[in-house]
C-alpha angles and dihedrals in degrees: 000000000000118000113241124223121228134197114253108264101031099072091121092056091045091051093049092048092049092046091052090049090050091049091050093049102037108009134254092288089068093062118109131153092231094051090044090054091050093048092047093047099241134118115285091247096052098086091054088065088067102026117032092205142350092278090055088054091051091049092048090050091051092046091050089049093053091047092052092045090051091050091051093048092047093049091049093051093046091051095048128088111273097250122100099246093052092047095047092047090050091047091049092050091049093049093048092046092051093043095051095042093048102032096148093047092048090052090053092046092058097035093104088216095118118132120262108270095028088140094154090063092051092044091051090049091049092050091050093052094043085079094065091039088054093051091049094045092049091048090052092049091050091049096246093117132038120262118263141110103318092201090057092048091049090051090050091052092046092048089053092050093042091052092051093048090047088055090049094045091052093048097253091118124032123219094266093049091048091049090053099043100047097066090043091050091051090048092050091048091049090048089064094044102045120106112250 
């Protein structure tokens, strides 16, 4: 593998990008700080300036993944029509797109193998999922959805989407099937949550 050059000052970003690429190509077990340094074209000690150990690298990858997921979800909701159905459909498409494009990263994000005290990972995850929570809370306030614990309803929606993407990432659903089933799943979920 060819070493990649990086611009002075963005080594951390270059290391994270290369680590994600390694994880996608060879799995999380293939990640090591020394190998990452070699593949990035820096001294073997350079990654330790940003990540004290391998676990810190994994936590940083997960945090970065949640930040990017949150940005994608937020952008999708902002670009959608202001009503609940359009926003939840946009949110679902954005989640599925991220989850299928970054399957290895998503698996790491949800692995639950983050070190004790990895508060930045949990905070990034919370911010990412605040987007769906906000859509559901707003829809409840406007009367579009039934009352209830918005956090529970957001978890229910996420579990549905996560299950569908897990099926796609494992080959149980192809891209066409996934594209067809996601809007239907959101519609079925909304059917049970709409005020009558």
